[in-house]
C-alpha positions as CSV (number, residue, x, y, z in Angstrom):
1,X,-44.4,-56.2,46.8
2,X,-44.9,-58.8,44.1
3,X,-43.4,-62.2,43.6
4,X,-41.1,-62.5,40.6
5,X,-39.0,-65.3,39.1
6,X,-35.3,-65.1,39.0
7,X,-32.8,-67.1,37.0
8,X,-29.2,-67.6,38.1
9,X,-26.7,-69.0,35.6
10,X,-23.3,-70.0,36.6
11,X,-20.3,-70.2,34.3
12,X,-20.0,-74.0,35.0
13,X,-23.3,-74.5,33.4
14,X,-25.5,-74.8,36.5
15,X,-28.8,-72.9,36.0
16,X,-31.6,-72.6,38.5
17,X,-34.7,-70.5,39.2
18,X,-36.3,-69.2,42.3
19,X,-38.9,-66.7,43.4
20,X,-38.1,-63.4,45.1
21,X,-40.1,-60.4,46.4
22,X,-39.9,-57.4,44.2
23,X,-40.9,-53.8,45.2
24,X,-42.4,-52.5,42.0
25,X,-42.0,-48.9,43.1
26,X,-38.3,-48.9,43.9
27,X,-37.0,-51.9,42.1
28,X,-35.6,-53.4,45.3
29,X,-35.3,-57.2,45.2
30,X,-35.6,-59.2,48.5
31,X,-34.0,-62.7,48.2
32,X,-35.0,-65.7,50.3
33,X,-32.4,-66.8,52.8
34,X,-31.2,-69.8,50.8
35,X,-30.6,-67.7,47.7
36,X,-29.0,-64.9,49.6
37,X,-26.5,-67.4,51.2
38,X,-25.7,-68.9,47.9
39,X,-25.2,-65.5,46.2
40,X,-22.9,-64.4,49.1
41,X,-20.8,-67.5,48.6
42,X,-20.6,-67.1,44.8
43,X,-19.5,-63.4,45.2
44,X,-16.4,-64.7,46.8
45,X,-15.3,-66.5,43.6
46,X,-13.8,-64.9,40.5
47,X,-16.8,-65.4,38.3
48,X,-20.2,-64.1,39.5
49,X,-23.3,-65.7,38.0
50,X,-25.6,-64.1,35.5
51,X,-28.6,-63.1,37.6
52,X,-31.8,-62.0,35.8
53,X,-35.4,-61.3,36.9
54,X,-38.5,-61.8,34.9
55,X,-41.0,-59.0,35.2
56,X,-44.0,-58.6,32.8
57,X,-42.2,-60.6,30.1
58,X,-39.0,-58.6,30.4
59,X,-35.7,-60.2,31.4
60,X,-34.0,-57.6,33.6
61,X,-30.4,-57.9,35.0
62,X,-30.2,-57.8,38.8
63,X,-27.6,-55.5,40.3
64,X,-25.9,-56.1,43.7
65,X,-24.7,-52.9,45.4
66,X,-23.2,-53.5,48.9
67,X,-25.4,-56.6,49.6
68,X,-28.7,-55.0,48.3
69,X,-30.2,-56.3,45.1
70,X,-32.2,-54.2,42.7
71,X,-33.3,-53.9,39.1
72,X,-34.3,-51.0,36.7
73,X,-37.9,-51.5,36.0
74,X,-39.1,-50.4,32.5
75,X,-41.8,-47.7,32.4
76,X,-45.0,-48.7,30.8
77,X,-46.5,-45.2,30.8
78,X,-45.2,-42.0,29.5
79,X,-44.4,-40.6,26.0
80,X,-44.6,-42.9,23.0
81,X,-40.9,-42.3,22.3
82,X,-40.0,-43.6,25.8
83,X,-42.2,-46.6,25.4
84,X,-40.6,-47.4,22.0
85,X,-37.1,-47.0,23.5
86,X,-38.0,-49.3,26.5
87,X,-39.3,-52.0,24.0
88,X,-35.9,-51.9,22.2
89,X,-33.9,-51.7,25.4
90,X,-35.8,-54.4,27.3
91,X,-37.7,-56.6,24.7
92,X,-40.0,-59.3,25.8
93,X,-39.3,-62.8,24.5
94,X,-42.1,-62.5,21.9
95,X,-40.8,-59.1,20.8
96,X,-37.3,-60.5,20.5
97,X,-38.5,-63.4,18.3
98,X,-40.6,-61.1,16.1
99,X,-37.6,-58.8,15.6
100,X,-35.5,-61.8,14.8
101,X,-38.0,-62.9,12.1
102,X,-38.1,-59.4,10.7
103,X,-34.3,-59.2,10.5
104,X,-34.2,-62.7,8.9
105,X,-36.7,-61.5,6.2
106,X,-34.5,-58.4,5.6
107,X,-31.5,-60.8,5.1
108,X,-33.4,-62.7,2.4
109,X,-34.3,-59.4,0.7
110,X,-30.7,-58.3,0.8
111,X,-29.4,-61.5,-0.7
112,X,-32.1,-61.3,-3.4
113,X,-31.1,-57.7,-4.1
114,X,-27.4,-58.7,-4.3
115,X,-28.3,-61.3,-7.0
116,X,-30.4,-58.8,-8.9
117,X,-27.6,-56.1,-8.7
118,X,-25.0,-58.7,-9.9
119,X,-27.0,-59.7,-12.9
120,X,-27.8,-56.1,-13.9
121,X,-24.1,-55.0,-13.5
122,X,-22.6,-57.4,-16.0
123,X,-19.8,-55.7,-17.9
124,X,-19.9,-52.4,-16.0
125,X,-16.5,-52.6,-14.2
126,X,-15.3,-53.4,-10.7
127,X,-17.2,-50.6,-9.0
128,X,-20.5,-52.2,-10.1
129,X,-19.6,-55.3,-8.2
130,X,-19.2,-53.4,-4.9
131,X,-23.0,-53.1,-4.4
132,X,-23.7,-56.9,-4.7
133,X,-20.7,-57.6,-2.5
134,X,-22.0,-55.2,0.2
135,X,-25.5,-56.5,0.0
136,X,-24.2,-60.1,0.3
137,X,-22.2,-59.3,3.4
138,X,-25.1,-57.3,4.9
139,X,-27.4,-60.3,4.1
140,X,-25.2,-62.7,6.0
141,X,-24.8,-60.4,9.0
142,X,-28.6,-59.8,9.1
143,X,-29.2,-63.6,8.9
144,X,-26.9,-64.2,11.8
145,X,-28.4,-61.4,13.9
146,X,-31.9,-62.8,13.2
147,X,-30.7,-66.3,14.1
148,X,-29.4,-65.0,17.5
149,X,-32.6,-63.1,18.2
150,X,-34.9,-66.1,17.5
151,X,-33.0,-68.5,19.7
152,X,-35.1,-69.8,22.5
153,X,-34.3,-69.5,26.2
C-alpha cells in the first residue's frame, strides 16, 4: 500500500485534493471516510465529479464499480513497444508539455511550408493552391493541439 494524491473536480467548479491508500499490485483505491461519504453523496446527483489519482507523475482516472474504487496502473516494465504505448496513453505532465512543444514546432514548420508552397506555385492553376491550403489548415490544427497540450494543470 502506498499513499497517493487524488483530485476531485465537480462541475460547479469546486476542486479539492486528498490522499488515499493505493494497492500498487491490484490498483485498488481505499478512500478515507470523509471522502467516501462525499463521493457517496455526489453519486446520487446527475453529474458525478472527475476523479483522478496521481501515481508516479501519471494522472489516472479512478473508476467506481459497486462502491469499490480502482485504477489501471501503467506498467513500467515489459517490452519497449508497451512502454511507448503507455507513455502515449498515460503521459506525465512533463511528457505532455514536451509533446505540446513538439506539436507547436510542427505547426510553425507547416505554416512556413504553406508559404513556400504558395510562392512556388504562382500561375500553376487551382490544384497548386490545394497544398498550401492543406498545410495552412494543418498548421492551425497543430498549433491548437500544441496549445491544449501545454496548458498547465
